[in-house]
C-alpha positions in Angstrom: -0.1 0.0 0.2 1.2 3.8 -0.8 2.8 5.1 2.3 0.5 8.1 3.1 2.7 9.5 5.8 4.2 13.1 5.5 8.0 13.5 6.5 7.1 16.6 8.5 3.7 15.4 10.2 3.0 12.0 11.7 0.2 10.7 10.0 -1.4 9.7 13.2 -2.3 13.4 13.7 -4.7 13.0 10.5 -6.0 9.9 12.4 -6.9 12.2 15.2 -8.7 14.7 13.0 -10.8 11.9 11.6 -11.6 11.0 15.1 -12.3 14.2 15.9 -15.0 14.6 13.1 -16.4 11.2 14.0 -17.1 12.3 17.5 -18.1 15.8 16.5 -20.9 14.5 14.1 -21.7 10.8 15.2 -21.8 11.5 19.0 -21.7 15.4 19.7 -24.4 16.4 17.4 -26.7 13.2 18.0 -26.3 13.5 21.9 -26.8 17.3 22.3 -28.5 18.5 19.1 -31.3 15.8 18.8 -33.3 17.0 21.9 -33.8 20.2 19.9 -36.1 18.0 18.0 -38.3 16.8 20.9 -41.1 19.5 20.9 -41.4 19.4 17.2 -42.2 15.6 17.8 -44.5 16.2 20.3 -46.4 18.8 18.6 -46.5 17.2 14.9 -46.6 13.6 15.8 -48.1 13.8 19.1 -45.4 12.0 20.9 -45.5 12.5 25.1 -42.4 13.6 26.8 -41.4 10.1 27.8 -42.1 8.5 24.0 -39.6 11.1 22.7 -36.8 9.4 24.7 -38.1 6.1 24.9 -36.6 5.2 21.6 -33.0 5.7 22.5 -33.4 4.1 25.8 -35.1 0.9 24.1 -32.0 0.9 22.1 -29.4 1.2 24.5 -31.3 -1.6 26.8 -31.9 -3.8 24.2 -29.0 -4.0 21.7 -26.4 -1.8 23.4 -24.5 -4.7 25.1 -24.6 -7.2 22.0 -23.4 -4.7 19.5 -21.0 -3.1 21.8 -19.5 -6.7 22.1 -20.0 -7.2 18.5 -18.1 -3.7 17.7 -15.4 -4.8 19.9 -14.7 -8.1 18.4 -15.0 -6.7 14.7 -12.4 -3.9 15.6 -9.8 -6.3 16.9 -10.6 -8.5 13.7 -11.4 -6.2 10.8 -9.8 -3.0 12.1 -11.7 0.2 13.5 -12.0 1.8 10.1 -14.4 -0.6 8.6 -16.6 -0.6 11.7 -16.9 3.1 11.7 -17.8 3.1 8.2 -20.4 0.7 8.8 -21.7 2.7 11.8 -21.8 6.1 9.7 -24.5 4.6 7.9 -26.5 3.3 10.6 -26.5 7.1 11.9 -26.9 9.0 8.5 -29.7 7.0 7.1 -32.1 6.8 9.9 -31.8 10.6 10.3 -32.9 10.9 6.7 -35.6 8.5 7.3 -37.1 10.3 10.4 -38.1 13.2 8.0 -40.5 10.7 6.6 -41.9 9.0 9.9 -45.5 9.2 10.8 -46.0 7.3 13.9 -44.4 6.1 17.0 -43.3 2.7 16.0 -41.3 4.2 12.9 -39.5 6.5 15.5 -38.7 3.4 17.7 -37.1 1.5 15.1 -35.1 4.3 13.7 -33.8 5.1 16.8 -32.8 1.4 17.7 -30.7 1.8 14.5 -29.2 5.1 15.7 -28.1 3.3 18.6 -26.4 0.6 16.3 -24.6 3.4 14.5 -23.5 4.9 17.7 -22.1 1.7 19.2 -20.2 1.0 15.8 -19.1 4.6 14.8 -18.9 6.2 18.5 -16.5 6.3 21.4 -15.5 2.6 21.2 -14.0 2.2 17.6 -12.3 6.1 18.2 -10.8 5.4 21.3 -9.3 2.1 20.0 -8.1 4.1 16.8 -6.4 6.8 18.8 -4.7 4.2 21.2 -3.1 2.0 18.4 -1.9 5.1 16.7 -0.2 6.6 19.7 1.8 5.6 22.7 4.1 8.5 24.3 1.6 11.0 23.3 -1.5 9.1 23.5 -3.4 11.4 26.0 -2.7 14.5 24.2 -4.1 12.9 21.0 -7.0 11.6 22.7 -7.9 15.1 24.1 -7.7 16.6 20.5 -10.1 14.0 19.3 -12.6 14.3 22.1 -12.6 18.3 21.4 -15.1 17.0 18.7 -17.2 15.6 21.1 -17.1 18.6 23.3 -17.5 21.0 20.3 -20.2 19.2 18.6 -22.0 19.6 22.1 -21.5 23.2 22.3 -22.6 24.4 18.4 -25.2 21.7 17.7 -28.3 23.0 19.7 -28.2 26.4 18.2 -27.4 24.9 14.8 -30.1 22.4 14.9 -32.3 25.0 16.3 -31.7 27.3 13.3 -32.2 24.4 10.6 -35.4 23.6 12.5 -36.8 27.0 12.0 -35.4 27.7 8.9 -36.6 24.4 7.1 -38.6 22.7 9.4 -38.0 19.7 11.4 -38.3 17.0 8.7 -35.9 18.7 6.4 -33.7 19.7 9.2 -33.4 15.9 10.2 -32.5 15.1 6.5 -30.0 17.7 6.2 -28.2 16.4 9.3 -28.3 13.0 8.0 -27.0 14.1 4.6 -24.0 16.2 6.3 -22.7 13.2 8.3 -23.0 10.8 5.2 -21.1 13.0 2.9 -18.4 14.1 5.6 -17.5 11.1 7.4 -17.8 8.6 4.4 -15.0 10.1 2.6 -13.0 10.6 5.5 -13.4 7.1 6.6 -12.4 5.8 3.2 -9.5 7.9 2.4 -8.3 9.5 5.6 -8.8 6.6 8.2 -6.5 3.6 8.8 -7.0 1.3 11.6 -3.2 0.6 12.6 0.1 2.6 11.6 1.2 -0.8 10.1 -1.5 -0.3 7.4 0.8 2.3 5.8 4.3 0.8 7.0 4.2 2.9 10.3 4.9 2.4 14.0 3.1 4.4 16.7 4.1 7.8 17.4 6.0 7.8 13.8 9.0 6.0 15.8 11.9 4.6 13.4 11.7 1.3 15.1 8.9 -1.2 16.4 8.2 0.2 20.0 8.3 -2.4 22.8 5.1 -4.7 23.3 2.5 -3.3 25.7 0.1 -6.2 25.0 -0.6 -8.1 28.1 -3.3 -10.3 26.4 -2.0 -10.8 22.8 -2.0 -14.5 22.7 -5.4 -15.0 24.2 -8.7 -15.8 22.2 -11.5 -13.2 22.6 -13.3 -15.1 25.4 -9.9 -15.9 27.1 -9.0 -11.8 26.9 -12.4 -11.3 28.3 -12.3 -13.7 31.1 -8.7 -12.6 32.1 -10.0 -9.1 32.2 -12.8 -10.0 34.3 -10.7 -11.9 36.8 -8.5 -8.7 37.2 -9.4 -6.0 39.9 -8.6 -3.1 37.7 -11.3 -4.1 35.3 -14.1 -3.6 37.9 -12.4 -0.6 39.5 -12.6 1.0 36.0 -16.2 0.0 35.6 -17.0 1.1 39.3 -15.2 4.3 38.9 -16.4 5.4 35.5 -20.2 4.4 36.0 -20.4 6.4 39.2 -18.8 9.5 37.9 -20.5 9.4 34.4 -23.9 8.6 36.3 -23.5 11.6 38.4 -22.0 13.9 35.6 -25.1 12.9 33.5 -27.5 13.4 36.1 -26.6 17.2 36.4 -26.3 17.6 32.8 -29.7 16.0 32.1 -31.5 18.2 34.8 -29.1 21.3 34.8 -32.1 23.3 32.9 -34.8 22.2 34.8 -32.9 22.5 38.1 -32.1 26.4 37.2 -35.6 27.1 36.1 -37.0 25.6 39.3 -34.4 28.2 41.0 -36.1 31.1 39.2 -33.6 31.4 36.3 -35.2 32.1 32.6 -34.8 29.3 29.9 -32.6 31.5 28.0 -30.3 32.2 31.0 -30.3 28.1 31.8 -29.5 27.4 28.2 -26.6 30.1 28.5 -24.9 28.4 31.5 -25.5 25.0 30.2 -23.2 26.6 27.0 -20.7 28.0 29.2 -20.3 24.5 30.7 -20.1 23.1 27.5 -17.4 25.3 26.4 -15.5 24.9 29.5 -15.3 21.0 28.7 -13.2 22.1 25.5 -10.5 23.4 27.7 -10.6 20.5 30.0 -10.3 18.1 27.0 -7.1 19.4 25.9 -5.2 20.1 29.1 -6.2 16.7 30.6 -4.5 15.2 27.5 -1.1 17.2 28.3 -1.5 16.3 31.9 -2.1 12.5 31.3 1.0 12.2 29.2 3.3 13.6 32.1 1.7 11.8 35.1 0.1 8.6 36.1 -2.9 8.3 33.8 -5.3 6.8 36.6 -4.5 9.7 39.0 -4.8 12.3 36.4 -8.5 10.7 35.8 -9.1 10.4 39.7 -7.9 13.8 40.1 -10.6 15.2 37.7 -13.2 13.0 38.9 -12.7 14.2 42.3 -12.9 18.2 41.1 -16.2 17.0 39.4 -17.6 15.6 42.5 -16.3 18.6 44.5 -17.9 21.2 42.2 -21.6 19.8 42.5 -22.2 21.4 46.1 -21.9 24.6 44.5 -25.4 24.0 43.2 -26.5 24.3 46.6 -25.8 28.2 45.9 -27.3 28.4 42.7 -29.7 31.4 43.8 -26.3 33.4 43.4 -25.4 34.1 39.6 -21.9 34.0 40.2 -22.0 30.4 42.1 -23.7 29.1 39.1 -21.1 30.5 36.7 -18.5 29.0 38.8 -20.0 25.7 38.9 -20.3 25.7 35.1 -16.6 26.4 34.4 -15.3 24.3 37.2 -17.7 21.3 36.4 -17.3 21.8 32.5 -13.4 21.8 32.8 -13.5 18.6 35.0 -15.6 16.9 32.4 -12.3 16.9 30.3 -11.6 13.5 31.7 -15.2 12.1 31.4 -14.7 9.5 28.6 -11.3 10.1 27.2 -9.1 8.8 29.9 -11.1 5.6 30.4 -9.2 4.0 27.1 -5.9 5.3 28.2 -6.2 3.5 31.6 -7.6 0.4 30.2 -4.8 0.2 27.6 -2.1 0.2 30.5 -4.0 -2.2 32.7 -4.5 -4.7 29.7 -2.5 -3.6 26.6 -3.9 -3.0 22.9 -4.4 -6.5 21.4 -8.0 -7.0 22.7 -8.6 -3.5 23.9 -11.8 -3.3 21.5 -13.6 -6.3 23.0 -12.8 -5.1 26.6 -13.5 -1.3 26.1 -16.7 -2.6 24.7 -17.7 -4.3 28.0 -16.5 -1.4 30.0 -18.6 1.2 27.9 -21.7 -0.8 27.9 -21.3 -1.4 31.7 -20.8 2.3 32.5 -23.7 3.2 30.3 -25.9 1.7 32.8 -24.8 4.4 35.4 -25.1 7.1 32.6 -28.7 6.3 32.5 -29.4 5.6 36.2 -28.2 8.8 37.4 -30.7 11.1 35.5 -33.4 8.7 36.6 -32.4 8.7 40.2 -32.2 12.6 40.2 -35.6 12.7 38.4 -37.2 10.4 41.0 -35.9 12.1 43.9 -37.4 15.6 42.4 -40.7 14.0 41.6 -41.0 12.6 45.4 -39.4 15.5 47.5 -40.0 18.7 45.1 -36.1 19.5 45.4 -32.9 18.4 43.8 -31.2 18.8 46.9 -30.9 14.9 48.0 -29.9 14.3 44.6 -26.9 16.4 44.4 -25.6 15.0 47.7 -26.0 11.5 46.4 -24.0 12.2 42.9 -21.4 14.4 44.9 -20.9 11.2 47.1 -20.9 8.9 44.0 -18.5 11.1 42.0 -16.2 11.1 45.1 -16.5 7.1 45.4 -15.7 6.8 41.8 -12.5 8.9 41.9 -11.3 6.7 44.8 -12.0 3.5 42.6 -10.0 5.1 39.9 -7.2 5.9 42.3 -7.0 2.5 43.8 -5.9 0.7 40.5 -2.6 -0.8 40.5 -0.8 -0.7 37.3 2.2 -3.1 37.5 5.4 -1.8 35.8 4.2 1.8 35.2 7.1 3.9 34.3 5.1 6.9 34.5 5.5 9.9 36.8 3.9 9.8 40.0 
């Protein structure tokens, strides 16, 4: 195959650009931009508020785990490139199809297909992609790639809102689907490569092969998963990430509701949420640099600790300065939300079976990601206040930070 590497720029940085675009469109736009359409679904199609979220919830509960495992196996066997390309189709085409839907069962079906696309083209494949192209600068590269998710979250709500009002919700969905296909298919075909070996390179552009970091290289898929599950670090990663991501998503999902309950207008609440998401961009860049200089699990634990420590500021939400401070600190600490998980996992288990192991971890912490918001909503429904919920979420984040800090990585040569 023709060597695509530049003598000046390591080709891995183009891989980071590809991952940035994948996460921007396949994750950032869908996760943060899609709720803009919920009111239109309710008014035009008669969907209730529970129904507009039921499609994705059903998708994650019904097929998230099996397709996550399938994605992990396929990534390790055929490469992240082809898995991402197939996922792009499963994301773009259903969005176009939603422009023609007329009833609830069609919406459910299309949402389930969207979840398949998210699992194939979302965090799992892109995390493995970056991990296999970088070693010494892995944290930095992951940080740049995950800027795509944060930036997608920051710009997609106003962009989707503009498309909706300019073209109507049906055409807006069709436009979003076409853009995803037109941008990500060429990127996947002409830019993305699954490993440096595909174009005759080594990780980081090294001149010689790096020493092996694969602790599970000779094991079959089931043996690799079994070995990981017998390792305490596997369960510490799951527990820590599930607790923290659950707490984080509980705050994000209820942030606007909470601020409106505190007397803020919808405009003001949305503005504070935008500030929070913009602050996360800085966190994603900085955490990557920090992770390359210190132990990655300690960096992850530190950012998780900061996230949990910021939650009590919500008790001062009647003061705008406190809300602003919370948005900046909490948003900044979100820089470590997902991106450090594959880095710590790779240090614990190597990269040969990383796709399969990450699939298990991501599907497991996704339970916490959905349970956290449900608990916060349940508490408010029964007590009329978010106060007890914030105590639980702060404690969950602190416990999650402790779990990550307790990870023991043998032979870690990183700085303390």
